[in-house]
C-alpha positions as a Markdown table, in Angstrom:
| # | Residue | x | y | z |
|---|---|---|---|---|
| 1 | Met | 0.0 | 0.0 | 0.0 |
| 2 | Thr | 1.3 | 3.5 | -0.9 |
| 3 | Gly | 0.7 | 6.6 | 1.2 |
| 4 | Val | -2.7 | 8.3 | 1.2 |
| 5 | Phe | -1.4 | 11.2 | -0.8 |
| 6 | Asp | -0.7 | 9.0 | -3.9 |
| 7 | His | -2.9 | 6.0 | -3.2 |
| 8 | Pro | -5.0 | 4.9 | -6.2 |
| 9 | Trp | -8.3 | 5.9 | -4.5 |
| 10 | Leu | -7.4 | 7.5 | -1.2 |
| 11 | Ser | -5.7 | 10.2 | -3.2 |
| 12 | Gly | -9.1 | 11.3 | -4.3 |
| 13 | Leu | -9.6 | 12.6 | -0.7 |
| 14 | Phe | -6.0 | 13.5 | 0.3 |
| 15 | Ala | -4.0 | 14.4 | -2.8 |
| 16 | Asp | -3.0 | 17.9 | -3.8 |
| 17 | Asp | -1.5 | 17.7 | -7.3 |
| 18 | Glu | 0.0 | 21.2 | -7.3 |
| 19 | Ile | 1.9 | 20.6 | -4.1 |
| 20 | Ala | 2.8 | 17.0 | -5.0 |
| 21 | Ala | 4.4 | 18.3 | -8.2 |
| 22 | Leu | 6.7 | 20.6 | -6.3 |
| 23 | Trp | 8.0 | 17.6 | -4.2 |
| 24 | Ser | 8.0 | 15.0 | -6.9 |
| 25 | Ala | 11.2 | 13.0 | -7.7 |
| 26 | Glu | 11.4 | 14.9 | -11.0 |
| 27 | Ala | 11.2 | 18.3 | -9.3 |
| 28 | Gln | 13.8 | 17.3 | -6.7 |
| 29 | Leu | 16.1 | 16.0 | -9.4 |
| 30 | Ser | 15.7 | 19.2 | -11.4 |
| 31 | Ser | 16.6 | 21.3 | -8.3 |
| 32 | Met | 19.7 | 19.1 | -7.6 |
| 33 | Leu | 20.8 | 19.6 | -11.1 |
| 34 | Ala | 20.2 | 23.4 | -10.8 |
| 35 | Phe | 22.5 | 23.4 | -7.7 |
| 36 | Glu | 25.2 | 21.4 | -9.5 |
| 37 | Ser | 25.0 | 23.7 | -12.5 |
| 38 | Ala | 25.2 | 26.9 | -10.3 |
| 39 | Trp | 28.1 | 25.3 | -8.4 |
| 40 | Ser | 30.0 | 24.6 | -11.6 |
| 41 | Arg | 29.3 | 28.0 | -12.9 |
| 42 | His | 30.7 | 29.8 | -9.9 |
| 43 | Gly | 33.3 | 27.4 | -8.7 |
| 44 | His | 36.1 | 29.6 | -10.1 |
| 45 | Leu | 35.3 | 32.1 | -7.3 |
| 46 | Ala | 36.8 | 29.6 | -4.9 |
| 47 | Gly | 39.6 | 28.5 | -7.2 |
| 48 | Leu | 38.0 | 25.1 | -7.8 |
| 49 | Trp | 38.5 | 25.4 | -11.6 |
| 50 | Ser | 38.8 | 28.0 | -14.3 |
| 51 | Glu | 35.8 | 30.1 | -15.2 |
| 52 | Ala | 35.7 | 28.6 | -18.7 |
| 53 | Glu | 35.8 | 25.1 | -17.4 |
| 54 | Gly | 33.0 | 25.8 | -14.9 |
| 55 | Gln | 30.8 | 27.5 | -17.5 |
| 56 | Ser | 31.2 | 24.6 | -19.9 |
| 57 | Ala | 30.3 | 22.1 | -17.2 |
| 58 | Ala | 27.3 | 24.2 | -16.1 |
| 59 | Asp | 26.0 | 24.4 | -19.7 |
| 60 | Ala | 26.4 | 20.6 | -20.1 |
| 61 | Ile | 24.6 | 19.9 | -16.8 |
| 62 | Thr | 21.5 | 22.0 | -17.9 |
| 63 | Ser | 21.1 | 19.7 | -20.9 |
| 64 | Val | 21.9 | 16.3 | -19.4 |
| 65 | Gln | 19.2 | 13.6 | -19.2 |
| 66 | Ile | 18.9 | 11.6 | -16.0 |
| 67 | Glu | 15.9 | 9.7 | -14.9 |
| 68 | Pro | 15.0 | 9.5 | -11.2 |
| 69 | Glu | 15.1 | 5.7 | -11.2 |
| 70 | Glu | 18.8 | 5.8 | -12.1 |
| 71 | Leu | 19.6 | 7.0 | -8.6 |
| 72 | Ser | 17.8 | 4.2 | -6.8 |
| 73 | Asp | 20.6 | 1.7 | -6.5 |
| 74 | Gly | 23.1 | 4.4 | -5.6 |
| 75 | Thr | 20.9 | 5.7 | -2.8 |
| 76 | Ala | 20.5 | 2.1 | -1.4 |
| 77 | Gln | 24.3 | 1.8 | -1.4 |
| 78 | Asp | 25.4 | 5.3 | -0.2 |
| 79 | Gly | 22.3 | 6.4 | 1.8 |
| 80 | Val | 22.0 | 9.5 | -0.4 |
| 81 | Cys | 21.5 | 9.9 | -4.2 |
| 82 | Val | 24.2 | 12.5 | -4.8 |
| 83 | Pro | 27.3 | 10.2 | -5.3 |
| 84 | Ala | 25.4 | 8.4 | -8.1 |
| 85 | Leu | 24.2 | 11.7 | -9.5 |
| 86 | Val | 27.7 | 13.1 | -9.6 |
| 87 | Arg | 29.0 | 9.9 | -11.3 |
| 88 | Leu | 26.3 | 10.2 | -14.0 |
| 89 | Leu | 26.9 | 13.9 | -14.5 |
| 90 | Lys | 30.6 | 13.3 | -15.1 |
| 91 | Glu | 30.0 | 10.3 | -17.4 |
| 92 | Arg | 27.4 | 12.0 | -19.5 |
| 93 | Thr | 29.0 | 15.5 | -19.7 |
| 94 | Gly | 32.6 | 14.5 | -19.9 |
| 95 | Ala | 33.2 | 17.5 | -17.6 |
| 96 | Thr | 35.4 | 17.5 | -14.5 |
| 97 | Ala | 34.4 | 20.9 | -13.0 |
| 98 | Ile | 31.5 | 19.3 | -11.1 |
| 99 | His | 30.7 | 19.1 | -7.4 |
| 100 | Lys | 34.2 | 19.5 | -6.0 |
| 101 | Gly | 34.1 | 21.4 | -2.7 |
| 102 | Ala | 30.4 | 20.6 | -2.1 |
| 103 | Thr | 28.9 | 17.7 | -0.3 |
| 104 | Ser | 25.7 | 15.6 | -0.7 |
| 105 | Gln | 23.9 | 17.5 | 2.1 |
| 106 | Asp | 24.5 | 20.8 | 0.3 |
| 107 | Val | 22.8 | 19.4 | -2.8 |
| 108 | Ile | 19.9 | 17.7 | -1.1 |
| 109 | Asp | 19.2 | 20.5 | 1.5 |
| 110 | Thr | 19.2 | 23.1 | -1.2 |
| 111 | Ala | 16.8 | 21.1 | -3.4 |
| 112 | Thr | 14.5 | 20.6 | -0.4 |
| 113 | Val | 14.5 | 24.3 | 0.3 |
| 114 | Leu | 13.6 | 25.1 | -3.3 |
| 115 | Ser | 10.6 | 22.8 | -3.0 |
| 116 | Leu | 9.7 | 24.4 | 0.3 |
| 117 | Glu | 10.1 | 27.9 | -1.0 |
| 118 | Arg | 7.8 | 27.3 | -4.0 |
| 119 | Ser | 5.3 | 25.6 | -1.7 |
| 120 | Leu | 5.2 | 28.7 | 0.5 |
| 121 | Asp | 4.3 | 30.8 | -2.5 |
| 122 | Leu | 1.4 | 28.5 | -3.2 |
| 123 | Ile | 0.3 | 28.2 | 0.4 |
| 124 | Gly | 0.4 | 32.0 | 0.7 |
| 125 | Gly | -1.9 | 32.4 | -2.2 |
| 126 | Arg | -4.3 | 29.8 | -0.8 |
| 127 | Leu | -4.4 | 31.6 | 2.6 |
| 128 | Glu | -5.3 | 34.8 | 0.8 |
| 129 | Arg | -8.0 | 33.0 | -1.2 |
| 130 | Leu | -9.5 | 31.4 | 1.9 |
| 131 | Asp | -9.6 | 34.7 | 3.7 |
| 132 | Leu | -11.6 | 36.2 | 0.8 |
| 133 | Asp | -14.0 | 33.1 | 0.8 |
| 134 | Leu | -14.6 | 33.4 | 4.5 |
| 135 | Ser | -15.1 | 37.2 | 4.3 |
| 136 | Glu | -17.7 | 36.6 | 1.7 |
| 137 | Leu | -19.4 | 34.0 | 3.9 |
| 138 | Glu | -19.4 | 36.5 | 6.7 |
| 139 | Ser | -20.9 | 39.2 | 4.5 |
| 140 | Arg | -23.8 | 36.8 | 3.5 |
| 141 | Phe | -24.6 | 35.4 | 6.9 |
| 142 | Gly | -22.7 | 37.4 | 9.5 |
| 143 | Glu | -25.6 | 39.2 | 11.1 |
| 144 | Lys | -27.7 | 36.0 | 11.6 |
| 145 | Pro | -28.1 | 34.7 | 15.2 |
| 146 | Leu | -26.3 | 31.6 | 16.4 |
| 147 | Met | -26.0 | 30.0 | 19.8 |
| 148 | Gly | -22.6 | 30.5 | 21.3 |
| 149 | Arg | -21.4 | 27.3 | 23.0 |
| 150 | Thr | -18.7 | 26.9 | 25.6 |
| 151 | Arg | -17.4 | 23.4 | 26.5 |
| 152 | Met | -20.0 | 22.2 | 24.0 |
| 153 | Gln | -22.9 | 23.5 | 26.0 |
| 154 | Ala | -25.3 | 26.3 | 25.1 |
| 155 | Ala | -24.1 | 29.6 | 26.5 |
| 156 | Met | -25.3 | 32.9 | 25.1 |
| 157 | Pro | -26.5 | 34.0 | 21.7 |
| 158 | Ile | -23.8 | 35.3 | 19.3 |
| 159 | Thr | -23.8 | 36.1 | 15.6 |
| 160 | Val | -22.5 | 34.0 | 12.7 |
| 161 | Ala | -19.8 | 36.6 | 12.2 |
| 162 | Asp | -18.5 | 35.9 | 15.7 |
| 163 | Arg | -18.0 | 32.2 | 14.8 |
| 164 | Val | -16.6 | 32.8 | 11.3 |
| 165 | Gln | -14.1 | 35.3 | 12.6 |
| 166 | Thr | -12.5 | 32.6 | 14.7 |
| 167 | Trp | -11.8 | 30.7 | 11.5 |
| 168 | Arg | -10.8 | 33.7 | 9.4 |
| 169 | Leu | -8.7 | 36.1 | 11.6 |
| 170 | Pro | -5.8 | 33.7 | 12.3 |
| 171 | Leu | -5.2 | 33.5 | 8.5 |
| 172 | Ala | -3.7 | 37.0 | 8.5 |
| 173 | Ser | -1.3 | 35.9 | 11.3 |
| 174 | His | -0.4 | 32.8 | 9.3 |
| 175 | Arg | 0.4 | 34.9 | 6.2 |
| 176 | Glu | 2.6 | 37.1 | 8.4 |
| 177 | Arg | 4.4 | 34.1 | 9.9 |
| 178 | Leu | 4.9 | 32.7 | 6.4 |
| 179 | Glu | 6.8 | 35.9 | 5.3 |
| 180 | Gln | 8.8 | 35.9 | 8.6 |
| 181 | Leu | 9.8 | 32.3 | 7.9 |
| 182 | Arg | 11.3 | 32.9 | 4.5 |
| 183 | Pro | 14.6 | 34.5 | 5.6 |
| 184 | Arg | 15.1 | 31.7 | 8.1 |
| 185 | Ala | 14.2 | 28.8 | 5.7 |
| 186 | Ala | 14.8 | 29.9 | 2.1 |
| 187 | Leu | 18.5 | 29.4 | 2.5 |
| 188 | Val | 21.1 | 27.9 | 0.2 |
| 189 | Gln | 23.1 | 25.1 | 1.9 |
| 190 | Ile | 26.8 | 25.3 | 1.4 |
| 191 | Gly | 29.1 | 23.7 | 3.9 |
| 192 | Gly | 31.4 | 21.2 | 2.3 |
| 193 | Ala | 32.6 | 18.0 | 4.0 |
| 194 | Ala | 32.4 | 19.1 | 7.6 |
| 195 | Gly | 30.2 | 22.1 | 7.3 |
| 196 | Asp | 33.1 | 24.6 | 7.7 |
| 197 | Arg | 33.6 | 25.5 | 3.9 |
| 198 | Ala | 37.3 | 24.8 | 4.4 |
| 199 | Ala | 37.8 | 23.5 | 0.9 |
| 200 | Leu | 36.5 | 26.9 | -0.5 |
| 201 | Gly | 39.2 | 29.0 | 1.2 |
| 202 | Glu | 38.9 | 32.8 | 0.9 |
| 203 | Gly | 36.3 | 32.4 | -1.9 |
| 204 | Ala | 33.7 | 30.7 | 0.4 |
| 205 | Glu | 31.6 | 33.8 | 0.8 |
| 206 | Ala | 31.7 | 34.8 | -2.9 |
| 207 | Ile | 30.6 | 31.4 | -4.1 |
| 208 | Cys | 27.9 | 31.1 | -1.5 |
| 209 | His | 26.4 | 34.4 | -2.5 |
| 210 | Ala | 26.7 | 33.7 | -6.2 |
| 211 | Val | 25.0 | 30.2 | -6.0 |
| 212 | Ala | 22.3 | 31.6 | -3.8 |
| 213 | Ala | 21.5 | 34.4 | -6.2 |
| 214 | Asp | 21.4 | 31.9 | -9.1 |
| 215 | Leu | 18.8 | 29.8 | -7.3 |
| 216 | Gly | 16.7 | 32.7 | -5.8 |
| 217 | Leu | 17.7 | 31.9 | -2.3 |
| 218 | Ser | 19.5 | 33.7 | 0.5 |
| 219 | Ala | 23.2 | 33.1 | 1.4 |
| 220 | Thr | 24.3 | 32.3 | 5.0 |
| 221 | Pro | 27.4 | 33.2 | 6.9 |
| 222 | Arg | 28.0 | 29.5 | 7.5 |
| 223 | Ser | 26.3 | 26.2 | 6.7 |
| 224 | Trp | 23.2 | 25.0 | 8.6 |
| 225 | His | 24.0 | 21.3 | 8.3 |
| 226 | Ala | 23.4 | 20.6 | 12.0 |
| 227 | Met | 21.1 | 23.6 | 12.7 |
| 228 | Arg | 17.7 | 22.5 | 11.6 |
| 229 | Asp | 15.5 | 25.1 | 13.2 |
| 230 | Gly | 14.4 | 26.6 | 9.9 |
| 231 | Ile | 13.0 | 23.3 | 8.7 |
| 232 | Ala | 11.4 | 22.6 | 12.1 |
| 233 | Glu | 9.8 | 26.1 | 12.0 |
| 234 | Ala | 8.4 | 25.4 | 8.5 |
| 235 | Gly | 6.8 | 22.3 | 9.8 |
| 236 | Ser | 5.5 | 24.1 | 12.9 |
| 237 | Leu | 3.9 | 26.7 | 10.6 |
| 238 | Met | 2.3 | 23.9 | 8.5 |
| 239 | Ser | 0.8 | 22.5 | 11.7 |
| 240 | Leu | -0.5 | 25.9 | 12.9 |
| 241 | Ile | -2.2 | 26.5 | 9.6 |
| 242 | Thr | -3.9 | 23.1 | 9.6 |
| 243 | Gly | -4.8 | 23.5 | 13.2 |
| 244 | Thr | -6.8 | 26.7 | 12.4 |
| 245 | Leu | -8.5 | 24.9 | 9.6 |
| 246 | Gly | -9.1 | 21.8 | 11.8 |
| 247 | Lys | -11.0 | 24.1 | 14.2 |
| 248 | Met | -13.1 | 25.3 | 11.4 |
| 249 | Gly | -13.8 | 21.8 | 10.3 |
| 250 | Gln | -14.7 | 20.6 | 13.8 |
| 251 | Asp | -17.1 | 23.5 | 14.3 |
| 252 | Ile | -18.8 | 22.7 | 11.0 |
| 253 | Cys | -19.1 | 19.1 | 11.9 |
| 254 | Leu | -20.8 | 20.0 | 15.2 |
| 255 | Met | -23.0 | 22.6 | 13.6 |
| 256 | Ala | -24.2 | 20.1 | 11.0 |
| 257 | Gln | -25.4 | 17.5 | 13.6 |
| 258 | Gln | -29.0 | 16.5 | 13.3 |
| 259 | Gly | -30.9 | 18.2 | 16.1 |
| 260 | Ile | -28.4 | 21.1 | 16.1 |
| 261 | Asp | -28.9 | 22.1 | 12.5 |
| 262 | Glu | -27.0 | 25.3 | 12.7 |
| 263 | Ile | -25.6 | 25.0 | 9.2 |
| 264 | Arg | -27.0 | 23.7 | 5.9 |
| 265 | Met | -24.7 | 22.4 | 3.1 |
| 266 | Asp | -25.0 | 20.9 | -0.3 |
| 267 | Gly | -22.6 | 18.4 | -1.7 |
| 268 | Gly | -22.0 | 16.3 | 1.4 |
| 269 | Gly | -20.8 | 12.7 | 1.3 |
| 270 | Gly | -23.2 | 9.8 | 0.9 |
| 271 | Ser | -23.6 | 6.6 | 2.9 |
| 272 | Ser | -23.8 | 3.1 | 1.4 |
| 273 | Ala | -26.2 | 2.0 | 4.1 |
| 274 | Met | -28.1 | 5.3 | 4.8 |
| 275 | Pro | -28.9 | 7.1 | 1.6 |
| 276 | His | -30.7 | 9.9 | 3.4 |
| 277 | Lys | -27.5 | 11.1 | 5.0 |
| 278 | Gln | -25.2 | 13.9 | 3.8 |
| 279 | Asn | -21.9 | 13.4 | 5.7 |
| 280 | Pro | -19.7 | 16.5 | 6.3 |
| 281 | Val | -16.8 | 14.8 | 4.5 |
| 282 | Leu | -14.7 | 17.9 | 3.8 |
| 283 | Ala | -15.1 | 19.3 | 7.3 |
| 284 | Glu | -14.0 | 16.0 | 8.7 |
| 285 | Leu | -11.0 | 16.0 | 6.4 |
| 286 | Leu | -9.9 | 19.3 | 7.8 |
| 287 | Val | -9.9 | 17.7 | 11.3 |
| 288 | Thr | -7.9 | 14.7 | 10.1 |
| 289 | Leu | -5.3 | 16.8 | 8.3 |
| 290 | Ala | -4.9 | 19.0 | 11.4 |
| 291 | Arg | -4.3 | 16.0 | 13.6 |
| 292 | Phe | -1.9 | 14.4 | 11.1 |
| 293 | Asn | 0.3 | 17.5 | 11.0 |
| 294 | Ala | 0.1 | 17.9 | 14.8 |
| 295 | Val | 1.6 | 14.4 | 15.1 |
| 296 | Gln | 4.2 | 14.9 | 12.3 |
| 297 | Val | 5.6 | 18.2 | 13.7 |
| 298 | Ser | 7.0 | 16.3 | 16.7 |
| 299 | Gly | 9.1 | 14.3 | 14.3 |
| 300 | Leu | 10.7 | 17.4 | 12.8 |
| 301 | His | 11.5 | 18.6 | 16.3 |
| 302 | Gln | 13.2 | 15.2 | 16.9 |
| 303 | Ala | 15.1 | 15.8 | 13.7 |
| 304 | Met | 16.7 | 18.9 | 15.1 |
| 305 | Ile | 18.9 | 16.7 | 17.3 |
| 306 | His | 22.0 | 16.1 | 15.2 |
| 307 | Glu | 25.2 | 14.5 | 16.4 |
| 308 | Gln | 28.2 | 16.8 | 16.0 |
| 309 | Glu | 28.5 | 18.2 | 12.5 |
| 310 | Arg | 26.0 | 16.0 | 10.7 |
| 311 | Ser | 23.5 | 13.2 | 11.4 |
| 312 | Gly | 22.3 | 10.7 | 8.9 |
| 313 | Ala | 19.4 | 9.5 | 11.1 |
| 314 | Ala | 18.0 | 12.9 | 12.0 |
| 315 | Trp | 18.5 | 14.3 | 8.5 |
| 316 | Thr | 16.7 | 11.5 | 6.7 |
| 317 | Leu | 13.8 | 11.7 | 9.1 |
| 318 | Glu | 13.1 | 15.1 | 7.6 |
| 319 | Trp | 12.7 | 13.6 | 4.1 |
| 320 | Met | 9.9 | 11.4 | 5.4 |
| 321 | Ile | 8.0 | 14.1 | 7.2 |
| 322 | Leu | 8.3 | 17.6 | 5.7 |
| 323 | Pro | 6.9 | 16.8 | 2.2 |
| 324 | Gln | 3.8 | 15.1 | 3.7 |
| 325 | Met | 3.2 | 18.0 | 6.0 |
| 326 | Val | 3.4 | 20.5 | 3.2 |
| 327 | Gln | 1.0 | 18.5 | 1.1 |
| 328 | Ala | -1.4 | 18.1 | 4.0 |
| 329 | Thr | -1.4 | 21.9 | 4.5 |
| 330 | Gly | -2.0 | 22.6 | 0.8 |
| 331 | Arg | -4.8 | 20.1 | 0.7 |
| 332 | Ala | -6.4 | 21.5 | 3.8 |
| 333 | Leu | -6.4 | 25.0 | 2.4 |
| 334 | Ala | -8.0 | 23.9 | -0.9 |
| 335 | Val | -10.6 | 21.8 | 1.1 |
| 336 | Ala | -11.5 | 24.8 | 3.3 |
| 337 | Ser | -12.1 | 27.0 | 0.3 |
| 338 | Ala | -14.2 | 24.3 | -1.3 |
| 339 | Leu | -16.1 | 23.8 | 1.9 |
| 340 | Thr | -17.2 | 27.5 | 1.9 |
| 341 | Thr | -18.9 | 27.0 | -1.4 |
| 342 | Gln | -21.0 | 24.1 | 0.0 |
| 343 | Ile | -22.5 | 26.3 | 2.7 |
| 344 | Val | -26.1 | 27.2 | 1.9 |
| 345 | Asp | -27.1 | 28.7 | 5.2 |
| 346 | Ile | -25.7 | 29.3 | 8.7 |
| 347 | Gly | -27.3 | 30.2 | 11.9 |
| 348 | Ser | -29.9 | 29.0 | 14.4 |
| 349 | Pro | -33.4 | 30.3 | 13.4 |
| 350 | Asp | -34.0 | 32.0 | 16.7 |
| 351 | Pro | -31.6 | 31.2 | 19.7 |
| 352 | Leu | -33.3 | 31.4 | 23.1 |
| 353 | Ser | -36.5 | 32.7 | 21.7 |
């Protein structure tokens, strides 16, 4: 069985094709090749080869054809795909001005960051879209009465706007957090064998800035091989976003209960045994995705614990967790917007009358 995000039928519920494309093997390979090309192009700044040799290699890398499956055996052997990738690049380009002075983690981390950075753009747009959707919902129904409930018990009458604002207002904070995250996460990784850039000599800063500029990322004063707070913060933000959406989903599930009937929706899920039912499938999915991310984020915090200058165990744990968290977040945002279109009416007819 594959994971739910790419399962033959479970993907109908969980998959987000746009986010998945950004984290696909093809996208990751393309990003690794972009790093290697930029590294070759600017290697002369650190005296690794001549400018002409580097440019020739960079040009060759941009046109080389490598299939993701070709890296499988090498990854099984070496624990990372980069040694196999470098061997193939040298074989197929005939160039030697390739990879020297870099390490596998530089390539993989930078490729990961490129997928993350592009995902943040998409997530930011979806946060904005959802804010507009909820604002429109508030405009339509905001003045209608609704029973306020504390600890799931009837309390005092409120308005629909009061309830919807608890779903909508955190979105602005999440967009702000997203922009604050970028300078701490959208970083090129350049450290070399032990993370100290020793092989780059006095040209370390120059090559770091040049490669970062080529890839649209920020340079750093030193590598972050064993400092994973930016990745953990990205995962934490994913969980915060889905947590907000999970609260929205949980509210809608409770409001849709028969006997409560505070919300009316079209397009709910059917039942094989009870055809009269319309299950709040999308609202339930928001709760599921929120709980999924809440569990996964602890793994990224575990992955911050590196031994000395690099950990294989902690590092590879990120590969298993971060892409799924980002996909869950993208899917939750798309689902939340879709859910707003299913709402036909909100509000109790006459609380406490």
